[in-house]
C-alpha beads as a LAMMPS data file, in Angstrom:
LAMMPS data file: protein, C-alpha beads

477 atoms
476 bonds

1 atom types
1 bond types

-500.0 500.0 xlo xhi
-500.0 500.0 ylo yhi
-500.0 500.0 zlo zhi

Masses

1 110.0

Atoms # bond

1 1 1 -22.327 -22.158 3.013
2 1 1 -21.278 -23.758 -0.268
3 1 1 -20.643 -20.381 -1.896
4 1 1 -18.595 -19.192 1.071
5 1 1 -16.423 -22.288 0.955
6 1 1 -15.943 -21.824 -2.789
7 1 1 -14.801 -18.238 -2.233
8 1 1 -12.395 -19.221 0.539
9 1 1 -10.998 -22.055 -1.571
10 1 1 -10.465 -19.754 -4.542
11 1 1 -8.728 -17.133 -2.393
12 1 1 -6.476 -19.781 -0.856
13 1 1 -5.624 -21.156 -4.298
14 1 1 -4.719 -17.656 -5.473
15 1 1 -2.771 -16.415 -2.453
16 1 1 -2.113 -19.374 -0.128
17 1 1 1.474 -19.635 -1.360
18 1 1 2.150 -16.308 0.374
19 1 1 2.723 -18.326 3.558
20 1 1 6.081 -19.396 2.112
21 1 1 7.138 -15.794 1.479
22 1 1 9.536 -13.661 3.481
23 1 1 9.793 -9.938 4.142
24 1 1 10.099 -7.308 1.416
25 1 1 10.887 -3.631 0.992
26 1 1 9.323 -1.611 3.848
27 1 1 8.503 -4.773 5.819
28 1 1 11.898 -4.392 7.475
29 1 1 10.811 -1.032 8.900
30 1 1 8.740 -3.004 11.418
31 1 1 11.968 -4.173 13.056
32 1 1 13.580 -0.746 13.104
33 1 1 10.646 0.805 14.958
34 1 1 11.501 0.877 18.680
35 1 1 7.825 1.107 19.623
36 1 1 6.929 -2.095 17.790
37 1 1 9.941 -3.864 19.288
38 1 1 9.127 -2.849 22.862
39 1 1 7.109 -4.962 25.296
40 1 1 5.308 -1.715 26.154
41 1 1 4.685 -0.906 22.507
42 1 1 0.996 -1.741 22.831
43 1 1 0.579 1.651 24.456
44 1 1 3.145 3.596 22.417
45 1 1 1.453 2.862 19.105
46 1 1 -1.425 5.160 20.096
47 1 1 0.773 8.262 20.067
48 1 1 -0.745 11.063 17.992
49 1 1 2.124 11.096 15.487
50 1 1 1.343 7.535 14.326
51 1 1 -1.107 7.401 11.419
52 1 1 -2.146 3.694 11.458
53 1 1 -2.179 2.634 15.118
54 1 1 -4.568 -0.296 14.698
55 1 1 -2.388 -1.814 11.981
56 1 1 0.687 -1.132 14.121
57 1 1 -1.041 -3.000 16.950
58 1 1 -1.289 -6.107 14.771
59 1 1 2.427 -5.804 13.904
60 1 1 3.268 -5.479 17.599
61 1 1 1.160 -8.538 18.459
62 1 1 2.856 -10.458 15.647
63 1 1 6.268 -9.567 17.036
64 1 1 5.328 -10.413 20.606
65 1 1 3.942 -13.786 19.480
66 1 1 6.568 -14.894 16.972
67 1 1 9.411 -12.411 16.727
68 1 1 10.800 -12.072 13.213
69 1 1 9.362 -15.277 11.750
70 1 1 7.637 -14.168 8.498
71 1 1 5.144 -17.057 8.622
72 1 1 3.159 -15.476 11.437
73 1 1 2.925 -12.139 9.629
74 1 1 1.757 -13.776 6.406
75 1 1 -0.735 -15.971 8.279
76 1 1 -2.358 -12.853 9.712
77 1 1 -2.356 -11.126 6.321
78 1 1 -3.961 -14.113 4.584
79 1 1 -6.532 -14.534 7.375
80 1 1 -7.492 -10.862 7.095
81 1 1 -7.976 -11.260 3.337
82 1 1 -10.200 -14.314 3.847
83 1 1 -12.224 -12.403 6.413
84 1 1 -12.543 -9.457 4.025
85 1 1 -13.753 -11.801 1.265
86 1 1 -16.489 -13.246 3.486
87 1 1 -17.654 -9.838 4.686
88 1 1 -17.567 -8.455 1.152
89 1 1 -19.770 -11.339 0.029
90 1 1 -22.255 -10.711 2.845
91 1 1 -22.517 -7.070 1.758
92 1 1 -22.785 -7.899 -1.928
93 1 1 -25.592 -10.407 -1.284
94 1 1 -27.668 -7.521 0.055
95 1 1 -26.824 -5.239 -2.853
96 1 1 -26.862 -7.526 -5.914
97 1 1 -28.707 -10.599 -7.151
98 1 1 -27.173 -13.806 -5.763
99 1 1 -25.300 -14.845 -8.913
100 1 1 -23.910 -11.361 -9.415
101 1 1 -22.887 -11.170 -5.734
102 1 1 -21.004 -14.466 -5.979
103 1 1 -19.239 -13.418 -9.180
104 1 1 -18.318 -10.049 -7.678
105 1 1 -17.006 -11.595 -4.459
106 1 1 -14.938 -14.030 -6.508
107 1 1 -13.362 -11.204 -8.511
108 1 1 -12.572 -9.376 -5.266
109 1 1 -11.101 -12.542 -3.737
110 1 1 -8.789 -13.608 -6.559
111 1 1 -7.961 -10.655 -8.806
112 1 1 -4.160 -10.291 -9.162
113 1 1 -4.423 -6.582 -8.326
114 1 1 -5.007 -7.803 -4.752
115 1 1 -1.658 -9.616 -4.667
116 1 1 0.385 -6.729 -3.281
117 1 1 -1.990 -6.083 -0.383
118 1 1 -2.092 -9.784 0.548
119 1 1 1.576 -10.702 -0.023
120 1 1 3.220 -7.533 1.276
121 1 1 3.224 -7.412 5.069
122 1 1 3.635 -3.619 5.184
123 1 1 0.433 -3.283 3.109
124 1 1 -1.645 -4.955 5.827
125 1 1 -3.390 -1.683 6.613
126 1 1 -5.152 -1.775 3.241
127 1 1 -6.636 -5.217 3.990
128 1 1 -7.510 -4.510 7.617
129 1 1 -9.050 -1.144 6.738
130 1 1 -11.155 -2.713 3.977
131 1 1 -12.338 -5.508 6.259
132 1 1 -13.524 -2.938 8.808
133 1 1 -15.207 -0.893 6.058
134 1 1 -17.126 -4.003 5.017
135 1 1 -18.173 -4.497 8.639
136 1 1 -19.381 -0.891 8.590
137 1 1 -21.267 -1.389 5.326
138 1 1 -22.886 -4.575 6.595
139 1 1 -24.039 -2.809 9.765
140 1 1 -25.370 0.065 7.645
141 1 1 -27.316 -2.260 5.351
142 1 1 -28.834 -3.839 8.468
143 1 1 -29.831 -0.301 9.529
144 1 1 -27.513 -0.313 12.540
145 1 1 -26.146 3.137 11.799
146 1 1 -24.102 4.013 14.901
147 1 1 -22.278 0.655 14.902
148 1 1 -21.523 1.394 11.240
149 1 1 -19.928 4.699 12.291
150 1 1 -17.891 2.888 14.960
151 1 1 -16.609 0.283 12.475
152 1 1 -15.617 3.065 10.087
153 1 1 -13.727 4.875 12.851
154 1 1 -11.747 1.678 13.445
155 1 1 -11.099 1.390 9.699
156 1 1 -9.514 4.850 9.721
157 1 1 -7.253 3.742 12.567
158 1 1 -6.106 0.889 10.337
159 1 1 -5.606 2.917 7.158
160 1 1 -6.524 6.455 6.169
161 1 1 -6.831 5.138 2.601
162 1 1 -10.398 4.288 3.728
163 1 1 -11.282 7.982 4.030
164 1 1 -13.503 8.042 0.920
165 1 1 -15.701 5.194 2.144
166 1 1 -18.527 7.540 3.308
167 1 1 -18.779 9.006 -0.207
168 1 1 -19.189 5.564 -1.759
169 1 1 -21.608 4.612 1.005
170 1 1 -23.693 7.738 0.342
171 1 1 -23.852 6.849 -3.355
172 1 1 -24.983 3.307 -2.540
173 1 1 -27.426 4.523 0.122
174 1 1 -29.208 7.101 -2.005
175 1 1 -29.020 5.247 -5.309
176 1 1 -30.071 1.905 -3.699
177 1 1 -30.480 -0.708 -6.392
178 1 1 -32.633 -3.237 -4.535
179 1 1 -35.472 -3.084 -2.062
180 1 1 -33.233 -4.383 0.728
181 1 1 -30.901 -1.429 0.340
182 1 1 -31.693 1.653 2.465
183 1 1 -33.366 4.121 0.158
184 1 1 -33.137 7.854 -0.126
185 1 1 -34.502 9.699 2.829
186 1 1 -33.583 11.199 6.135
187 1 1 -32.598 7.916 7.803
188 1 1 -28.881 7.777 8.405
189 1 1 -28.234 11.434 7.603
190 1 1 -26.648 12.315 10.953
191 1 1 -24.611 9.130 10.944
192 1 1 -23.381 9.825 7.418
193 1 1 -22.371 13.320 8.527
194 1 1 -20.432 11.838 11.446
195 1 1 -18.565 9.550 9.049
196 1 1 -17.718 12.453 6.758
197 1 1 -16.316 14.467 9.673
198 1 1 -14.143 11.510 10.694
199 1 1 -12.985 11.056 7.091
200 1 1 -12.055 14.722 6.677
201 1 1 -10.122 14.676 9.950
202 1 1 -8.232 11.555 8.892
203 1 1 -7.423 12.966 5.453
204 1 1 -6.184 16.236 6.977
205 1 1 -4.047 14.317 9.465
206 1 1 -2.525 12.168 6.735
207 1 1 -1.789 15.216 4.572
208 1 1 -0.120 17.060 7.465
209 1 1 1.955 14.002 8.381
210 1 1 3.088 13.644 4.775
211 1 1 4.070 17.302 4.520
212 1 1 5.915 17.106 7.842
213 1 1 7.899 14.167 6.475
214 1 1 9.067 16.335 3.530
215 1 1 7.735 14.183 0.683
216 1 1 10.145 13.779 -2.206
217 1 1 7.534 14.971 -4.718
218 1 1 5.682 18.279 -4.370
219 1 1 1.889 17.897 -3.891
220 1 1 1.160 19.531 -7.273
221 1 1 3.468 17.114 -9.092
222 1 1 2.083 14.203 -7.105
223 1 1 -1.435 15.170 -8.182
224 1 1 -0.376 15.316 -11.849
225 1 1 1.154 11.840 -11.574
226 1 1 -2.098 10.401 -10.232
227 1 1 -3.709 10.806 -13.659
228 1 1 -1.550 8.120 -15.292
229 1 1 -1.583 6.127 -12.038
230 1 1 -5.384 5.991 -12.033
231 1 1 -5.544 4.883 -15.651
232 1 1 -2.990 2.173 -14.840
233 1 1 -5.205 0.895 -12.007
234 1 1 -8.154 0.674 -14.381
235 1 1 -6.098 -0.957 -17.119
236 1 1 -4.783 -3.612 -14.724
237 1 1 -8.308 -4.301 -13.530
238 1 1 -9.524 -4.932 -17.069
239 1 1 -6.318 -6.507 -18.450
240 1 1 -4.364 -7.972 -15.507
241 1 1 -0.867 -8.344 -16.925
242 1 1 2.363 -6.321 -16.683
243 1 1 2.395 -6.150 -12.885
244 1 1 5.439 -4.899 -11.024
245 1 1 6.044 -3.712 -7.483
246 1 1 7.658 -0.509 -8.759
247 1 1 6.215 0.647 -12.115
248 1 1 7.794 3.534 -13.971
249 1 1 5.107 6.118 -13.194
250 1 1 6.520 9.584 -13.880
251 1 1 5.232 13.083 -13.276
252 1 1 3.866 14.007 -16.741
253 1 1 4.047 17.339 -18.470
254 1 1 1.349 19.703 -17.242
255 1 1 -0.671 19.483 -20.467
256 1 1 -0.520 15.679 -20.485
257 1 1 -1.546 15.473 -16.838
258 1 1 -4.382 17.949 -17.450
259 1 1 -5.688 15.919 -20.410
260 1 1 -5.651 12.716 -18.377
261 1 1 -7.572 14.372 -15.563
262 1 1 -10.089 15.846 -18.001
263 1 1 -10.661 12.313 -19.292
264 1 1 -11.142 11.024 -15.738
265 1 1 -13.617 13.769 -14.871
266 1 1 -15.508 13.273 -18.129
267 1 1 -15.799 9.540 -17.404
268 1 1 -16.963 10.267 -13.843
269 1 1 -19.572 12.744 -15.131
270 1 1 -20.874 10.182 -17.608
271 1 1 -21.101 7.546 -14.880
272 1 1 -22.975 10.008 -12.659
273 1 1 -25.528 10.589 -15.389
274 1 1 -25.984 6.824 -15.760
275 1 1 -25.850 6.048 -12.012
276 1 1 -29.316 4.451 -12.028
277 1 1 -27.687 1.604 -13.952
278 1 1 -26.025 -0.738 -11.452
279 1 1 -22.768 -1.100 -13.385
280 1 1 -22.371 2.697 -13.666
281 1 1 -23.103 3.267 -9.982
282 1 1 -20.503 0.696 -8.939
283 1 1 -17.830 2.031 -11.285
284 1 1 -18.425 5.520 -9.915
285 1 1 -18.176 4.161 -6.373
286 1 1 -14.830 2.608 -7.285
287 1 1 -13.525 5.954 -8.524
288 1 1 -14.693 7.597 -5.297
289 1 1 -12.865 4.988 -3.218
290 1 1 -9.660 5.840 -5.081
291 1 1 -9.790 9.486 -3.978
292 1 1 -7.434 9.004 -0.973
293 1 1 -4.677 8.008 -3.396
294 1 1 -4.598 11.702 -4.394
295 1 1 -3.163 12.588 -0.970
296 1 1 0.631 12.884 -1.315
297 1 1 2.432 9.695 -0.309
298 1 1 5.878 8.149 -0.419
299 1 1 5.093 6.399 -3.723
300 1 1 3.384 7.762 -6.806
301 1 1 1.685 4.414 -7.352
302 1 1 0.898 1.261 -5.376
303 1 1 -1.354 -1.674 -6.318
304 1 1 -2.474 -1.989 -2.681
305 1 1 -4.444 1.255 -3.026
306 1 1 -6.880 -0.696 -5.197
307 1 1 -7.752 -3.201 -2.467
308 1 1 -10.848 -1.397 -1.136
309 1 1 -11.883 0.132 -4.505
310 1 1 -11.734 -3.394 -5.935
311 1 1 -14.947 -4.124 -4.004
312 1 1 -16.870 -1.633 -6.129
313 1 1 -15.158 -2.484 -9.413
314 1 1 -15.739 -6.193 -8.715
315 1 1 -19.434 -5.455 -8.083
316 1 1 -19.658 -3.838 -11.516
317 1 1 -17.870 -6.806 -13.069
318 1 1 -20.131 -9.283 -11.253
319 1 1 -23.235 -7.498 -12.479
320 1 1 -21.994 -7.446 -16.065
321 1 1 -20.862 -11.082 -15.993
322 1 1 -24.365 -12.197 -15.060
323 1 1 -25.805 -10.266 -18.006
324 1 1 -24.034 -12.855 -20.189
325 1 1 -26.086 -16.007 -19.926
326 1 1 -23.086 -18.286 -20.017
327 1 1 -21.856 -19.664 -16.707
328 1 1 -18.827 -21.081 -18.494
329 1 1 -17.624 -17.528 -19.166
330 1 1 -17.737 -16.590 -15.489
331 1 1 -15.999 -19.840 -14.533
332 1 1 -13.332 -19.216 -17.171
333 1 1 -12.704 -15.690 -15.922
334 1 1 -12.369 -17.000 -12.370
335 1 1 -9.928 -19.702 -13.442
336 1 1 -7.751 -17.243 -15.365
337 1 1 -7.698 -14.742 -12.495
338 1 1 -6.767 -17.482 -10.007
339 1 1 -3.848 -18.649 -12.136
340 1 1 -2.624 -15.073 -12.670
341 1 1 -2.791 -14.391 -8.941
342 1 1 -0.937 -17.607 -8.143
343 1 1 1.793 -16.615 -10.591
344 1 1 1.890 -13.151 -9.028
345 1 1 2.204 -14.676 -5.568
346 1 1 5.143 -16.825 -6.660
347 1 1 6.931 -13.658 -7.782
348 1 1 6.439 -12.289 -4.260
349 1 1 8.132 -15.354 -2.728
350 1 1 11.606 -13.791 -2.894
351 1 1 13.189 -10.364 -3.046
352 1 1 15.257 -11.387 -6.042
353 1 1 12.311 -12.435 -8.227
354 1 1 10.329 -9.366 -7.175
355 1 1 13.068 -6.872 -8.047
356 1 1 14.293 -8.703 -11.142
357 1 1 10.801 -8.278 -12.527
358 1 1 10.782 -4.600 -11.538
359 1 1 14.154 -3.980 -13.207
360 1 1 12.956 -5.693 -16.381
361 1 1 9.708 -3.702 -16.567
362 1 1 11.165 -0.345 -15.457
363 1 1 14.742 -0.419 -16.825
364 1 1 15.277 3.347 -16.418
365 1 1 14.240 3.456 -12.771
366 1 1 16.908 3.426 -10.062
367 1 1 15.009 2.053 -7.054
368 1 1 14.451 -1.492 -8.395
369 1 1 18.181 -1.755 -9.114
370 1 1 18.994 -0.584 -5.593
371 1 1 16.779 -3.232 -4.033
372 1 1 17.959 -5.977 -6.380
373 1 1 21.581 -5.098 -5.585
374 1 1 20.958 -6.062 -1.951
375 1 1 20.335 -9.636 -3.045
376 1 1 23.434 -9.943 -5.264
377 1 1 27.147 -10.560 -4.660
378 1 1 29.119 -7.335 -4.152
379 1 1 30.702 -7.212 -7.622
380 1 1 27.377 -7.744 -9.408
381 1 1 25.634 -5.314 -7.078
382 1 1 28.146 -2.544 -7.765
383 1 1 27.901 -3.108 -11.521
384 1 1 24.103 -2.882 -11.331
385 1 1 24.307 0.288 -9.245
386 1 1 26.683 1.870 -11.745
387 1 1 24.002 1.313 -14.378
388 1 1 21.472 2.910 -12.039
389 1 1 23.780 5.899 -11.533
390 1 1 24.173 6.359 -15.266
391 1 1 20.374 6.449 -15.645
392 1 1 19.750 8.599 -12.538
393 1 1 22.895 10.630 -11.772
394 1 1 21.100 12.923 -9.320
395 1 1 19.504 10.189 -7.183
396 1 1 21.299 10.223 -3.789
397 1 1 20.078 6.727 -2.920
398 1 1 22.401 5.189 -5.516
399 1 1 25.763 6.406 -4.113
400 1 1 24.403 5.774 -0.596
401 1 1 23.793 2.132 -1.518
402 1 1 27.183 1.841 -3.214
403 1 1 28.792 3.178 -0.059
404 1 1 27.090 0.546 2.087
405 1 1 28.303 -2.257 -0.185
406 1 1 31.861 -0.892 -0.230
407 1 1 31.773 -0.623 3.556
408 1 1 30.700 -4.245 3.848
409 1 1 33.678 -5.122 1.665
410 1 1 35.929 -3.150 4.058
411 1 1 36.720 -0.592 1.344
412 1 1 36.347 2.344 3.701
413 1 1 37.884 5.177 1.664
414 1 1 35.786 4.540 -1.480
415 1 1 32.746 4.179 0.774
416 1 1 33.395 7.602 2.303
417 1 1 33.519 9.118 -1.179
418 1 1 30.115 7.604 -2.035
419 1 1 28.537 8.698 1.264
420 1 1 29.874 12.189 0.673
421 1 1 28.300 12.252 -2.776
422 1 1 24.968 11.089 -1.338
423 1 1 25.049 13.870 1.264
424 1 1 25.951 16.436 -1.374
425 1 1 22.763 15.460 -3.224
426 1 1 20.633 15.178 -0.062
427 1 1 22.221 17.066 2.853
428 1 1 19.283 16.510 5.216
429 1 1 19.186 12.721 5.197
430 1 1 19.769 11.272 8.661
431 1 1 20.509 7.766 7.394
432 1 1 23.294 9.015 5.145
433 1 1 24.964 10.832 8.065
434 1 1 24.685 7.675 10.149
435 1 1 26.277 5.568 7.395
436 1 1 29.135 8.020 6.929
437 1 1 29.618 8.068 10.699
438 1 1 30.103 4.292 10.666
439 1 1 32.711 4.632 7.905
440 1 1 34.496 7.436 9.760
441 1 1 34.564 5.315 12.899
442 1 1 36.120 2.431 10.986
443 1 1 38.796 4.873 9.780
444 1 1 39.567 5.843 13.363
445 1 1 38.088 9.346 13.022
446 1 1 36.092 9.081 16.225
447 1 1 35.150 12.717 16.717
448 1 1 34.073 13.111 13.100
449 1 1 31.955 9.973 13.490
450 1 1 30.424 11.376 16.687
451 1 1 29.519 14.592 14.867
452 1 1 27.803 12.643 12.060
453 1 1 25.772 10.529 14.503
454 1 1 24.717 13.654 16.395
455 1 1 23.774 15.357 13.130
456 1 1 21.705 12.296 12.145
457 1 1 19.816 12.430 15.463
458 1 1 19.233 16.153 15.097
459 1 1 17.512 15.471 11.779
460 1 1 15.695 12.330 12.960
461 1 1 15.601 11.850 16.755
462 1 1 13.926 8.454 16.247
463 1 1 16.776 6.932 14.223
464 1 1 17.656 4.209 16.736
465 1 1 20.656 2.955 14.744
466 1 1 22.362 6.344 14.979
467 1 1 21.644 6.518 18.724
468 1 1 23.128 3.050 19.250
469 1 1 26.206 3.957 17.214
470 1 1 26.673 7.149 19.200
471 1 1 26.478 5.249 22.505
472 1 1 29.273 2.924 21.331
473 1 1 31.722 5.823 20.980
474 1 1 33.689 6.388 24.178
475 1 1 33.273 9.848 25.713
476 1 1 35.808 12.451 24.692
477 1 1 38.679 12.888 27.206

Bonds

1 1 1 2
2 1 2 3
3 1 3 4
4 1 4 5
5 1 5 6
6 1 6 7
7 1 7 8
8 1 8 9
9 1 9 10
10 1 10 11
11 1 11 12
12 1 12 13
13 1 13 14
14 1 14 15
15 1 15 16
16 1 16 17
17 1 17 18
18 1 18 19
19 1 19 20
20 1 20 21
21 1 21 22
22 1 22 23
23 1 23 24
24 1 24 25
25 1 25 26
26 1 26 27
27 1 27 28
28 1 28 29
29 1 29 30
30 1 30 31
31 1 31 32
32 1 32 33
33 1 33 34
34 1 34 35
35 1 35 36
36 1 36 37
37 1 37 38
38 1 38 39
39 1 39 40
40 1 40 41
41 1 41 42
42 1 42 43
43 1 43 44
44 1 44 45
45 1 45 46
46 1 46 47
47 1 47 48
48 1 48 49
49 1 49 50
50 1 50 51
51 1 51 52
52 1 52 53
53 1 53 54
54 1 54 55
55 1 55 56
56 1 56 57
57 1 57 58
58 1 58 59
59 1 59 60
60 1 60 61
61 1 61 62
62 1 62 63
63 1 63 64
64 1 64 65
65 1 65 66
66 1 66 67
67 1 67 68
68 1 68 69
69 1 69 70
70 1 70 71
71 1 71 72
72 1 72 73
73 1 73 74
74 1 74 75
75 1 75 76
76 1 76 77
77 1 77 78
78 1 78 79
79 1 79 80
80 1 80 81
81 1 81 82
82 1 82 83
83 1 83 84
84 1 84 85
85 1 85 86
86 1 86 87
87 1 87 88
88 1 88 89
89 1 89 90
90 1 90 91
91 1 91 92
92 1 92 93
93 1 93 94
94 1 94 95
95 1 95 96
96 1 96 97
97 1 97 98
98 1 98 99
99 1 99 100
100 1 100 101
101 1 101 102
102 1 102 103
103 1 103 104
104 1 104 105
105 1 105 106
106 1 106 107
107 1 107 108
108 1 108 109
109 1 109 110
110 1 110 111
111 1 111 112
112 1 112 113
113 1 113 114
114 1 114 115
115 1 115 116
116 1 116 117
117 1 117 118
118 1 118 119
119 1 119 120
120 1 120 121
121 1 121 122
122 1 122 123
123 1 123 124
124 1 124 125
125 1 125 126
126 1 126 127
127 1 127 128
128 1 128 129
129 1 129 130
130 1 130 131
131 1 131 132
132 1 132 133
133 1 133 134
134 1 134 135
135 1 135 136
136 1 136 137
137 1 137 138
138 1 138 139
139 1 139 140
140 1 140 141
141 1 141 142
142 1 142 143
143 1 143 144
144 1 144 145
145 1 145 146
146 1 146 147
147 1 147 148
148 1 148 149
149 1 149 150
150 1 150 151
151 1 151 152
152 1 152 153
153 1 153 154
154 1 154 155
155 1 155 156
156 1 156 157
157 1 157 158
158 1 158 159
159 1 159 160
160 1 160 161
161 1 161 162
162 1 162 163
163 1 163 164
164 1 164 165
165 1 165 166
166 1 166 167
167 1 167 168
168 1 168 169
169 1 169 170
170 1 170 171
171 1 171 172
172 1 172 173
173 1 173 174
174 1 174 175
175 1 175 176
176 1 176 177
177 1 177 178
178 1 178 179
179 1 179 180
180 1 180 181
181 1 181 182
182 1 182 183
183 1 183 184
184 1 184 185
185 1 185 186
186 1 186 187
187 1 187 188
188 1 188 189
189 1 189 190
190 1 190 191
191 1 191 192
192 1 192 193
193 1 193 194
194 1 194 195
195 1 195 196
196 1 196 197
197 1 197 198
198 1 198 199
199 1 199 200
200 1 200 201
201 1 201 202
202 1 202 203
203 1 203 204
204 1 204 205
205 1 205 206
206 1 206 207
207 1 207 208
208 1 208 209
209 1 209 210
210 1 210 211
211 1 211 212
212 1 212 213
213 1 213 214
214 1 214 215
215 1 215 216
216 1 216 217
217 1 217 218
218 1 218 219
219 1 219 220
220 1 220 221
221 1 221 222
222 1 222 223
223 1 223 224
224 1 224 225
225 1 225 226
226 1 226 227
227 1 227 228
228 1 228 229
229 1 229 230
230 1 230 231
231 1 231 232
232 1 232 233
233 1 233 234
234 1 234 235
235 1 235 236
236 1 236 237
237 1 237 238
238 1 238 239
239 1 239 240
240 1 240 241
241 1 241 242
242 1 242 243
243 1 243 244
244 1 244 245
245 1 245 246
246 1 246 247
247 1 247 248
248 1 248 249
249 1 249 250
250 1 250 251
251 1 251 252
252 1 252 253
253 1 253 254
254 1 254 255
255 1 255 256
256 1 256 257
257 1 257 258
258 1 258 259
259 1 259 260
260 1 260 261
261 1 261 262
262 1 262 263
263 1 263 264
264 1 264 265
265 1 265 266
266 1 266 267
267 1 267 268
268 1 268 269
269 1 269 270
270 1 270 271
271 1 271 272
272 1 272 273
273 1 273 274
274 1 274 275
275 1 275 276
276 1 276 277
277 1 277 278
278 1 278 279
279 1 279 280
280 1 280 281
281 1 281 282
282 1 282 283
283 1 283 284
284 1 284 285
285 1 285 286
286 1 286 287
287 1 287 288
288 1 288 289
289 1 289 290
290 1 290 291
291 1 291 292
292 1 292 293
293 1 293 294
294 1 294 295
295 1 295 296
296 1 296 297
297 1 297 298
298 1 298 299
299 1 299 300
300 1 300 301
301 1 301 302
302 1 302 303
303 1 303 304
304 1 304 305
305 1 305 306
306 1 306 307
307 1 307 308
308 1 308 309
309 1 309 310
310 1 310 311
311 1 311 312
312 1 312 313
313 1 313 314
314 1 314 315
315 1 315 316
316 1 316 317
317 1 317 318
318 1 318 319
319 1 319 320
320 1 320 321
321 1 321 322
322 1 322 323
323 1 323 324
324 1 324 325
325 1 325 326
326 1 326 327
327 1 327 328
328 1 328 329
329 1 329 330
330 1 330 331
331 1 331 332
332 1 332 333
333 1 333 334
334 1 334 335
335 1 335 336
336 1 336 337
337 1 337 338
338 1 338 339
339 1 339 340
340 1 340 341
341 1 341 342
342 1 342 343
343 1 343 344
344 1 344 345
345 1 345 346
346 1 346 347
347 1 347 348
348 1 348 349
349 1 349 350
350 1 350 351
351 1 351 352
352 1 352 353
353 1 353 354
354 1 354 355
355 1 355 356
356 1 356 357
357 1 357 358
358 1 358 359
359 1 359 360
360 1 360 361
361 1 361 362
362 1 362 363
363 1 363 364
364 1 364 365
365 1 365 366
366 1 366 367
367 1 367 368
368 1 368 369
369 1 369 370
370 1 370 371
371 1 371 372
372 1 372 373
373 1 373 374
374 1 374 375
375 1 375 376
376 1 376 377
377 1 377 378
378 1 378 379
379 1 379 380
380 1 380 381
381 1 381 382
382 1 382 383
383 1 383 384
384 1 384 385
385 1 385 386
386 1 386 387
387 1 387 388
388 1 388 389
389 1 389 390
390 1 390 391
391 1 391 392
392 1 392 393
393 1 393 394
394 1 394 395
395 1 395 396
396 1 396 397
397 1 397 398
398 1 398 399
399 1 399 400
400 1 400 401
401 1 401 402
402 1 402 403
403 1 403 404
404 1 404 405
405 1 405 406
406 1 406 407
407 1 407 408
408 1 408 409
409 1 409 410
410 1 410 411
411 1 411 412
412 1 412 413
413 1 413 414
414 1 414 415
415 1 415 416
416 1 416 417
417 1 417 418
418 1 418 419
419 1 419 420
420 1 420 421
421 1 421 422
422 1 422 423
423 1 423 424
424 1 424 425
425 1 425 426
426 1 426 427
427 1 427 428
428 1 428 429
429 1 429 430
430 1 430 431
431 1 431 432
432 1 432 433
433 1 433 434
434 1 434 435
435 1 435 436
436 1 436 437
437 1 437 438
438 1 438 439
439 1 439 440
440 1 440 441
441 1 441 442
442 1 442 443
443 1 443 444
444 1 444 445
445 1 445 446
446 1 446 447
447 1 447 448
448 1 448 449
449 1 449 450
450 1 450 451
451 1 451 452
452 1 452 453
453 1 453 454
454 1 454 455
455 1 455 456
456 1 456 457
457 1 457 458
458 1 458 459
459 1 459 460
460 1 460 461
461 1 461 462
462 1 462 463
463 1 463 464
464 1 464 465
465 1 465 466
466 1 466 467
467 1 467 468
468 1 468 469
469 1 469 470
470 1 470 471
471 1 471 472
472 1 472 473
473 1 473 474
474 1 474 475
475 1 475 476
476 1 476 477
């Protein structure tokens, strides 16, 4: 009990300040989703087109219980992290010596790489999915194989980023480091196969959903970018500084990307050869758990993708820390990680601090400037966006954002020019048509506004804002 309380206390010290945070970035998408806002949404979230229905269910319950108050959302996120820490510790106690298990659970609980998943409401799926994977692993270690399959199925409903869990589980199962761990043999083979089938189905579904959404980056380019992204994950695990919500990860030249992937594969091969050593097995398991990040997504990089893999990397760190016969070293590492995570959490307390940091660390990237501009007075926001446009002249999001600011300032004609430029760069963006429709309506061009709202709904029938704007226009005589 003492160790569990220590772990909970450390996690609260690291991330408890998240309860004072608000909403960020894609968090606001929760309140633009008509299903999540509906009293009947508890049924609608199970539609086949939705990729994380279990996570959506928690958002819907949050909204039904407390509306738009961010405290409730962050309370749930922090509680899920604490639950994941306890379950991770229970699993690690069965896989590692006690001291190593405690050290590993502490690294998992307080490492600053976990900050995005805990502080960012939209990233809840990563925490919930990991918690359910730990429930599956615990059931598996207790030789309750079908319940383990059921827990994993629920994990996939929370986040398809859990899809590689069966691979890591197979490595742990057949490499078993302690007598308590199920050893190689036929036991669990059918259940493992069932998990793999579920994982493949989830990965295929996620890939098809991403392709249907017309991802901004082609799958081949996305794959190339995951080489530097993966090395950044590993670097931040070993040297946790230089965090930002939006790092400047670019698609590298083909030869650079190929070299980085050769290095990754060479490292994985070396770890496979040394898998009988606990540290090597756990590092390899961490790499396996990162495999779902190779599936094309909206972002080239996201710290939250390390939440579940952190379990395996933390196990390797815990094992290695106990090889050093100095408890003061482990305590010092824990203290440093807690302070770094607390600092990271304070950055997440406001949009302005979050995006100021991102602008400072990725000065050539447009998106941080766009998001920071939303928290600045109009004149400063437009000046910042002009800098973004100079750095990224072909990014349609920049003129689209400038148009919205000009519209708020009642400068309709300049706003129309910016919306037109955004549509010239991205003619299939429903939101841009909706925004231009609003500007046209303010100019008295009702029929032109109607046409833009209809065009927006043709592109995205679920864009509720465009539907509401269209309903406000009186019918044509």
